[in-house]
C-alpha positions in Angstrom: 25.3 7.9 -31.0 26.1 4.0 -30.4 23.9 1.3 -30.1 24.3 -2.1 -28.9 22.2 -5.0 -27.8 21.2 -6.7 -24.6 20.3 -10.2 -23.8 17.8 -11.6 -21.8 15.4 -15.2 -21.9 16.2 -15.0 -25.5 15.2 -11.8 -26.1 16.7 -8.2 -27.5 16.5 -5.2 -25.5 18.1 -2.1 -27.3 20.7 0.0 -25.1 21.1 3.2 -26.3 23.8 5.4 -24.8 21.7 8.3 -23.9 21.0 7.8 -20.4 19.5 4.3 -20.6 21.2 2.0 -18.1 21.0 -2.0 -18.0 18.5 -1.8 -15.0 16.4 0.0 -17.4 15.0 -3.4 -18.7 13.3 -4.1 -15.3 11.5 -1.1 -15.3 9.4 -2.8 -17.7 9.2 -5.9 -15.3 7.9 -3.1 -12.8 5.4 -1.9 -15.4 4.2 -5.3 -15.8 3.8 -6.4 -12.5 1.9 -2.9 -11.4 -1.1 -3.7 -14.1 -1.7 -6.4 -11.3 -2.6 -4.7 -8.1 -4.3 -2.2 -10.5 -6.6 -4.5 -12.4 -7.3 -6.4 -9.5 -8.5 -3.1 -7.3 -10.3 -1.9 -10.6 -12.1 -5.6 -10.1 -13.8 -4.9 -6.6 -13.9 -0.9 -6.3 -15.1 -0.4 -9.4 -18.6 -2.1 -8.6 -19.0 0.0 -5.4 -20.7 2.9 -7.1 -22.7 0.7 -9.5 -24.3 -1.3 -6.7 -27.6 0.5 -6.6 -27.8 0.3 -10.1 -27.5 -3.9 -10.2 -30.1 -3.8 -6.9 -32.4 -2.5 -9.7 -31.8 -4.5 -12.4 -31.5 -7.5 -10.5 -34.3 -7.2 -7.9 -32.1 -7.7 -5.1 -31.6 -6.5 -1.7 -28.8 -4.3 -0.5 -27.1 -7.0 1.9 -27.5 -9.7 -1.5 -26.1 -6.6 -3.8 -23.3 -6.1 -1.0 -22.5 -10.0 -1.2 -21.0 -9.1 -4.7 -18.5 -7.2 -2.9 -17.6 -9.4 0.1 -17.6 -13.0 -1.4 -14.8 -11.5 -3.8 -12.8 -10.1 -0.4 -13.7 -13.2 1.7 -12.6 -15.7 -0.6 -8.8 -14.1 -1.2 -8.4 -14.0 2.6 -8.6 -17.5 2.3 -6.9 -18.7 -0.3 -4.1 -15.9 -0.6 -2.2 -18.2 2.2 -2.5 -21.1 0.1 -1.4 -19.0 -3.2 1.8 -17.9 -0.8 2.6 -21.1 -0.4 2.4 -22.3 -3.5 4.6 -19.5 -5.3 6.8 -20.5 -3.0 7.4 -24.0 -4.0 6.4 -23.9 -7.5 7.2 -20.2 -8.7 5.8 -16.9 -8.5 5.3 -15.8 -12.0 3.7 -19.1 -12.6 1.2 -18.6 -9.8 0.7 -14.8 -10.6 -0.2 -16.1 -14.3 -2.5 -19.0 -13.3 -4.3 -15.9 -10.7 -4.8 -13.6 -13.5 -6.3 -16.4 -15.9 -8.6 -17.5 -13.3 -9.4 -14.0 -12.4 -10.4 -13.3 -16.3 -12.4 -16.8 -15.9 -14.8 -15.1 -13.3 -15.1 -12.0 -15.2 -16.4 -14.0 -18.3 -19.0 -16.2 -16.4 -20.4 -12.8 -14.5 -20.1 -11.0 -17.5 -22.5 -13.7 -19.6 -24.5 -14.4 -16.4 -25.4 -10.7 -16.3 -26.1 -10.7 -20.4 -28.1 -13.8 -21.0 -29.6 -14.3 -17.8 -32.4 -12.1 -15.8 -32.6 -11.0 -11.9 -32.3 -13.6 -9.5 -30.7 -16.4 -12.0 -28.3 -13.6 -13.0 -27.7 -12.5 -9.6 -26.6 -16.4 -8.7 -24.1 -16.8 -11.7 -22.9 -13.2 -11.2 -22.1 -14.0 -7.4 -20.4 -17.7 -8.9 -18.1 -15.6 -11.0 -17.0 -13.2 -8.5 -16.2 -16.0 -6.0 -14.0 -17.7 -9.0 -12.4 -14.0 -9.6 -12.0 -13.7 -6.0 -9.7 -17.0 -5.8 -7.6 -15.7 -9.1 -6.8 -12.5 -7.0 -5.4 -14.2 -4.1 -2.9 -15.7 -6.5 -2.4 -12.1 -8.4 -1.8 -9.3 -6.3 -0.4 -10.9 -3.0 2.6 -12.5 -4.7 3.8 -9.4 -6.2 5.2 -8.0 -3.3 7.5 -11.2 -2.9 8.2 -11.4 -6.4 9.9 -7.4 -6.1 11.8 -8.6 -3.3 13.2 -11.5 -5.5 13.9 -9.3 -8.9 16.4 -6.9 -7.1 19.2 -6.9 -4.7 19.6 -3.4 -3.7 17.5 -2.3 -0.5 16.8 0.8 -2.3 15.6 -0.2 -5.5 12.9 -2.7 -3.5 11.9 0.3 -1.7 10.9 2.0 -4.3 9.7 -0.8 -6.6 7.4 -1.7 -3.2 6.6 2.0 -3.9 5.5 1.6 -7.1 3.2 -1.2 -6.0 1.4 0.4 -3.9 1.1 3.5 -6.1 -0.5 1.4 -9.0 -2.9 -0.3 -6.5 -4.6 3.2 -4.9 -4.5 4.6 -8.1 -7.0 1.6 -8.9 -8.9 2.7 -6.2 -8.9 6.7 -7.1 -10.2 6.0 -11.1 -12.6 3.1 -10.5 -15.4 5.3 -8.9 -15.3 7.3 -11.8 -14.6 4.8 -14.0 -17.1 2.3 -12.8 -20.0 4.8 -13.0 -18.8 5.9 -16.2 -19.2 2.5 -18.2 -22.8 1.5 -16.3 -23.9 4.3 -18.2 -23.2 2.5 -21.3 -24.2 -0.8 -20.0 -24.9 -1.4 -16.6 -22.8 -4.9 -16.5 -20.1 -3.6 -18.0 -17.9 -2.8 -15.2 -17.9 -6.7 -14.9 -17.5 -7.8 -18.5 -14.7 -5.3 -19.0 -12.7 -7.3 -16.3 -11.1 -10.1 -18.7 -10.1 -7.6 -21.3 -7.9 -5.9 -18.6 -6.5 -9.5 -16.8 -5.6 -10.5 -20.4 -3.5 -7.0 -21.1 -1.8 -7.8 -17.6 -0.9 -11.7 -18.4 0.7 -10.5 -21.8 2.7 -8.0 -20.2 4.0 -10.1 -17.3 4.4 -13.7 -19.5 7.0 -11.1 -21.8 8.2 -8.8 -19.5 8.8 -10.4 -16.2 12.1 -11.9 -16.3 12.4 -14.0 -12.3 16.0 -14.3 -11.3 16.8 -18.2 -11.5 18.2 -19.9 -8.3 21.8 -21.0 -7.6 22.7 -23.9 -9.0 23.8 -25.8 -5.6 20.4 -25.2 -4.3 19.1 -28.3 -6.2 17.2 -29.4 -3.1 13.5 -30.5 -3.7 10.8 -28.6 -2.2 9.8 -28.8 1.2 6.7 -30.9 2.3 3.3 -29.4 3.6 4.4 -30.4 6.9 7.9 -29.5 6.9 6.7 -25.6 5.3 4.1 -25.0 8.2 7.0 -25.9 10.8 9.5 -23.6 9.1 6.7 -21.0 8.8 6.1 -21.0 12.6 9.2 -21.1 13.0 10.1 -17.9 10.9 7.7 -16.2 13.1 8.5 -17.1 16.3 12.5 -16.1 15.5 10.6 -12.6 13.8 8.2 -11.6 16.5 7.7 -7.9 14.4 6.2 -9.5 11.7 3.1 -9.9 13.8 3.6 -6.2 14.1 3.3 -5.7 10.5 0.5 -7.6 10.2 -1.8 -6.2 12.9 -0.7 -2.4 11.3 -1.4 -3.4 7.5 -4.7 -4.6 8.5 -5.7 -1.7 11.0 -4.7 0.8 8.1 -7.1 -1.0 5.5 -9.8 -1.2 8.6 -9.4 2.8 8.7 -9.3 4.1 5.2 -12.2 1.6 4.0 -14.2 2.6 7.4 -13.6 6.6 6.2 -14.2 6.1 2.5 -17.9 4.6 3.3 -18.5 7.1 5.8 -17.5 9.7 3.0 -19.7 8.1 0.3 -22.5 8.2 2.7 -21.9 11.7 3.5 -21.7 13.2 0.2 -24.8 11.2 -0.7 -27.1 11.7 2.1 -26.0 15.3 3.1 -24.6 17.3 0.1 -26.4 15.3 -2.6 -23.4 14.4 -4.7 -23.7 11.1 -6.5 -22.5 9.6 -9.8 -19.8 10.5 -11.8 -19.2 13.8 -9.4 -19.3 11.8 -6.3 -16.2 9.6 -7.6 -14.0 12.5 -8.5 -14.8 13.9 -4.7 -14.1 10.2 -3.5 -10.9 10.6 -5.4 -9.5 13.2 -3.6 -7.9 11.3 -0.6 -7.1 8.1 -2.7 -5.5 10.7 -5.0 -3.3 11.4 -1.1 -2.7 7.7 -0.2 -1.5 7.4 -4.3 0.8 10.3 -4.2 2.1 10.0 -0.6 2.9 5.9 -1.4 5.0 7.0 -4.5 7.0 9.7 -2.1 7.6 7.3 0.6 8.8 4.2 -1.4 11.8 6.7 -3.1 12.3 8.4 0.7 12.6 5.2 2.6 15.6 3.8 0.8 17.6 1.0 2.3 17.1 2.6 5.7 15.1 0.4 7.7 15.6 3.1 10.6 13.5 5.1 7.9 10.9 2.7 7.3 9.9 2.1 10.8 9.4 6.1 11.5 7.5 6.3 8.2 5.2 4.3 9.3 4.9 5.8 13.1 4.6 9.2 11.8 1.6 8.1 8.9 -0.3 6.4 11.9 0.5 10.0 13.6 -0.9 11.7 11.2 -3.7 9.2 10.6 -4.9 9.1 14.3 -5.1 13.3 14.1 -6.9 13.4 11.4 -9.7 11.1 12.9 -9.5 12.3 16.3 -10.3 15.8 14.5 -13.1 14.4 12.7 -14.9 12.7 15.8 -13.9 16.7 18.1 -14.8 19.3 15.2 -18.2 19.5 13.0 -17.4 17.9 10.0 -20.3 19.1 7.6 -18.2 21.5 6.3 -17.3 20.2 2.9 -13.7 21.9 2.6 -13.1 21.0 5.9 -13.8 17.2 5.7 -12.2 16.8 2.3 -9.3 18.6 4.1 -9.2 15.9 7.1 -9.4 12.9 5.0 -6.7 14.1 2.8 -4.6 14.2 5.7 -5.3 11.1 6.8 -4.8 9.8 3.2 -1.4 11.0 3.3 -1.0 9.2 6.8 -1.6 6.1 4.9 0.6 6.3 2.0 3.3 7.1 4.4 3.0 3.6 6.0 2.0 1.4 3.5 5.1 1.1 1.4 7.1 1.0 4.6 5.7 -2.2 5.9 5.4 -3.5 2.6 9.5 -3.1 2.5 10.1 -4.2 5.8 8.5 -7.5 5.2 9.9 -7.9 2.0 13.5 -7.9 3.4 13.1 -9.0 6.5 11.7 -12.6 5.3 14.4 -15.5 3.7 13.7 -16.1 0.0 12.3 -19.4 0.8 9.5 -18.1 2.7 8.7 -14.9 1.2 5.7 -15.5 -0.6 3.6 -17.0 2.7 4.4 -14.6 4.6 3.4 -11.6 2.5 0.2 -13.7 2.0 -0.3 -13.9 5.4 -0.1 -10.1 5.4 -2.3 -9.4 2.4 -4.6 -11.6 4.2 -4.8 -9.2 7.2 -5.2 -6.4 5.0 -8.1 -8.0 3.2 -9.6 -8.5 6.5 -9.6 -4.7 7.3 -10.8 -4.1 4.0 -13.8 -6.6 4.6 -14.2 -4.9 8.5 -14.3 -1.4 7.7 -17.2 -0.4 5.8 -19.4 -2.9 8.0 -18.3 -1.7 10.8 -19.0 2.3 9.4 -22.6 1.5 8.2 -23.1 0.0 12.0 -22.0 3.3 13.5 -22.8 5.5 10.5 -26.2 7.2 12.8 -23.0 8.1 15.5 -20.4 9.4 13.7 -18.5 10.8 16.4 -18.0 7.1 17.6 -16.9 6.0 14.6 -14.4 8.4 14.5 -13.0 8.0 18.1 -12.7 4.4 17.2 -11.0 4.9 13.7 -8.8 7.1 15.8 -7.9 4.8 18.5 -7.0 2.0 16.2 -4.9 4.2 14.4 -3.1 5.3 17.7 -2.7 1.5 18.5 -0.8 1.1 14.9 2.1 4.4 16.0 2.2 2.3 19.6 2.5 -1.0 17.8 4.9 0.4 15.2 6.8 2.0 17.9 7.5 -0.4 19.9 6.7 -3.6 18.2 8.6 -3.0 14.9 12.6 -3.8 15.5 14.2 -3.0 12.0 17.7 -4.6 12.9 21.0 -4.3 10.7 20.9 -4.5 7.5 21.7 -7.7 5.8 24.6 -7.8 3.5 23.9 -8.1 -0.4 24.9 -11.6 -1.8 27.1 -11.6 -4.6 
C-alpha cells in the first residue's frame, strides 16, 4: 500500500491508494455544508411539537406561541436576498460563517431569556432571540446552494451535491419533532438552548473543511455597486424568464408540504389521540419519503437538464394525485392517509433537487447568490403560508386538499411550459 499526501489550503490530506480519489476532499466539504441546512431546520422545526408546553410555561396565547416560529421565517424572507447580494460581493464562505454566528447568538439570547426570566418577560426575550436567529439563518442555508455550484465544475457533481443538501434539509425535518419532544422532556427550553452548540459544530466544520475555489487572476475587477447590481439582476431575470417558474414551483411545493404536515399533525392529535414522541414518529414517515427521494433524484438527474425538468413535472404530478385522492376519498383510515402523504412526499422529494440544480447551473456565478436567495425567499413564503392556510381550512378538509391539489397541478403546468433548460454549457477550463 502506498500513501501519498496532497496539499490544499496549507493542510495535508492523506491519499491512500485503496480507492480514495482526489475528489474525496470535496466530500468533506459537502459533509460540512450539509450540517447547515440540518441545523437551521432543527432551529425552527424542533420547536413545533413543544409550543403547547411553552404556552403553559410562559402563560401566553396560541397566537403568541405561533409567533416564536413565524418571526424566524418572516425575518428570513426579508434578509435572504440581502445575504445573497453580500455573498456575491464578499464571498459565500464568509457570509455563511457570519450567518451561523448570528444564529448562535440568537439561540443564546433565547436560551438565557427562558432560563433567567419568567412568563411575559421570558417570552419577549425569546422572541427577540428568534428574530436574531432568523437573520442568521438567512445568511446560512440559502447561501449553501450557490456555493455548491461554485465548488464543482461537473453538472453531475452539482446535481448530486444539491441532492445531498436537500436530503440533509429534509432529514432535519424528519428528526426535529422527535428530538424536540425528547429534549423538552428534560428541560422545557432545551430545544432553544442547544442551537448555539449545534451552530458551533457547523461553524468549525465549515471553517476547517470548506475550501472555496479562488477566482481567476484576470478577474480583478472591483465589485459592482448596489445600483449596478440591481440592474444586472433585473437584466438576468428578463433574459431568463424561466427562473420565475422555478421560484413559483419552489414556493408552492413548500406551501403544500407544510400545509399537509399541519393537517396531519392536527388529525393525529385530535382524531387518533397520538401526541408526544409517537406523533413525531408518525410525522416523520412522509418526511422520510421526501428525504429518500431527494437523495435518489439528486443522483439520477446527473447533467441532463431535460431530466431535471421532467423529474420536477412528474414529482408535481404525483403530489397532485395524492392530494386529490385525499380530497375525494375518506382519509380517516390512518394507514391509507399516511400512504397518501408518503406518495406526496416522494413527489416533493423528486422535484426539489432538480429545481436546485436548474437554478444553480442556469445562472452566472457572479449573480448566483442573489438569484438562489430570491428562490429561497419564495420557499420561505411557502413555509409561512402553508400552516396558516391549513389552520384556516382545517374544519373543511376536503376544500383544503382541493386547494393543495390545485396548486400542485399548477406546478405541473408551470414546470411543463415554463421551465426551458436550454443547451448544456461548455465546461470552463
